C-alpha positions in Angstrom: -40.8 -28.2 -84.4 -37.5 -26.7 -85.6 -36.9 -23.0 -85.5 -37.1 -22.8 -89.3 -40.4 -24.7 -89.4 -41.8 -22.3 -86.8 -40.6 -19.3 -88.8 -42.2 -20.7 -91.9 -45.5 -21.4 -90.1 -45.4 -17.8 -88.7 -44.9 -16.4 -92.2 -47.9 -18.4 -93.6 -50.1 -17.4 -90.6 -49.1 -13.7 -91.0 -49.9 -13.7 -94.8 -53.3 -15.4 -94.0 -54.2 -12.9 -91.3 -53.0 -9.9 -93.3 -52.9 -10.9 -96.9 -50.9 -8.6 -99.2 -52.4 -7.4 -102.5 -55.9 -8.4 -101.3 -58.0 -6.1 -103.4 -60.0 -5.9 -106.6 -58.0 -4.4 -109.4 -60.4 -2.3 -111.5 -57.9 -1.6 -114.3 -56.6 -5.2 -114.7 -55.6 -6.4 -118.1 -56.3 -10.0 -117.2 -58.1 -12.0 -114.5 -58.7 -15.7 -113.7 -60.9 -17.6 -111.3 -59.6 -20.4 -109.1 -61.8 -22.9 -107.3 -60.9 -26.0 -105.3 -64.0 -28.2 -105.0 -62.4 -30.5 -102.5 -62.3 -27.9 -99.8 -64.2 -24.9 -101.2 -61.3 -22.5 -101.5 -61.9 -19.9 -104.3 -60.2 -16.8 -105.5 -60.0 -14.3 -108.3 -56.6 -13.2 -109.5 -56.1 -9.9 -111.4 -53.0 -8.8 -113.3 -51.9 -5.5 -114.8 -49.4 -6.0 -117.6 -46.8 -3.5 -118.9 -45.8 -5.1 -122.1 -44.5 -8.5 -121.2 -44.0 -7.6 -117.5 -46.5 -8.0 -114.6 -46.8 -4.5 -113.3 -49.3 -5.3 -110.6 -51.1 -8.4 -109.2 -53.9 -8.7 -106.7 -56.5 -11.3 -105.5 -59.6 -11.7 -103.5 -61.4 -14.8 -102.2 -62.0 -17.2 -99.4 -60.0 -20.1 -98.4 -57.8 -21.8 -95.8 -54.6 -20.3 -94.4 -52.4 -22.1 -96.9 -54.4 -21.0 -99.9 -54.6 -17.3 -98.8 -50.9 -17.1 -97.8 -49.8 -18.7 -101.1 -51.8 -16.2 -103.1 -50.5 -13.3 -100.9 -46.9 -14.3 -101.3 -47.3 -15.2 -105.0 -48.8 -11.8 -105.9 -45.8 -10.0 -104.3 -43.3 -12.4 -105.9 -44.5 -12.0 -109.5 -44.6 -8.2 -109.6 -42.0 -6.9 -112.0 -41.5 -10.4 -113.5 -41.9 -11.2 -117.2 -44.5 -13.7 -118.2 -41.7 -16.3 -118.8 -40.2 -15.6 -115.4 -43.6 -15.9 -113.6 -44.3 -19.2 -115.4 -40.8 -20.5 -114.5 -41.5 -19.5 -110.8 -44.9 -21.3 -111.1 -43.2 -24.5 -112.3 -40.6 -24.3 -109.5 -43.4 -23.8 -106.9 -45.3 -26.8 -108.2 -42.2 -29.0 -108.0 -41.6 -27.7 -104.4 -45.1 -28.4 -103.1 -45.3 -31.8 -104.7 -41.9 -32.8 -103.3 -40.1 -33.1 -106.6 -37.6 -30.4 -105.5 -36.4 -29.0 -102.2 -36.7 -25.3 -101.4 -33.1 -24.4 -102.3 -33.2 -26.4 -105.6 -36.4 -24.8 -106.9 -34.9 -21.4 -107.6 -37.7 -19.6 -105.7 -37.7 -16.5 -103.5 -37.1 -17.5 -99.9 -40.7 -16.7 -98.8 -42.1 -19.3 -101.2 -39.9 -22.0 -99.8 -42.1 -21.7 -96.7 -44.5 -24.0 -98.6 -42.0 -26.9 -98.9 -43.7 -28.7 -96.0 -46.9 -28.9 -98.1 -45.4 -31.9 -99.9 -45.8 -33.9 -96.6 -49.5 -33.2 -96.6 -50.9 -34.2 -100.1 -54.4 -32.9 -99.2 -52.9 -29.3 -99.0 -51.1 -29.3 -102.4 -54.3 -28.1 -104.1 -54.7 -25.4 -101.5 -51.1 -24.1 -102.0 -51.4 -24.3 -105.8 -54.8 -22.7 -106.3 -53.5 -19.1 -107.0 -50.7 -20.5 -109.2 -53.2 -22.3 -111.4 -55.1 -19.1 -111.7 -51.9 -17.4 -112.7 -51.3 -19.9 -115.5 -54.8 -19.3 -116.8 -54.4 -15.5 -116.6 -51.2 -15.5 -118.5 -52.5 -17.6 -121.4 -52.8 -15.8 -124.7 
């Protein structure tokens, strides 16, 4: 395993063990459920909007390390972003985890590029993308 792969694995394990933004948001403007019937991962995503900006994001749920870490890093990455910026990040992330773009080419925050290896494990793509699909649903008008 390369040093970079080890670092990325450590980042995912850290966010799984101590997920950030893992809480119910009572004053949320929007929420969405996510469920992966293949493996049983499930989550609820909450967003607080300030106009067109995501002022706060949180989640709760149960799932594998990849699913929890993805939701944890995503909720931190989208805070302060406009809806359009968050959706652009979502598209880049989907391209990254499906192997259509490399980490540097996806225009994503560095922490999200830790999921580039998911493309080599197709059964994990749905795990990594679960929170992102919930984000898309939460941002719909």
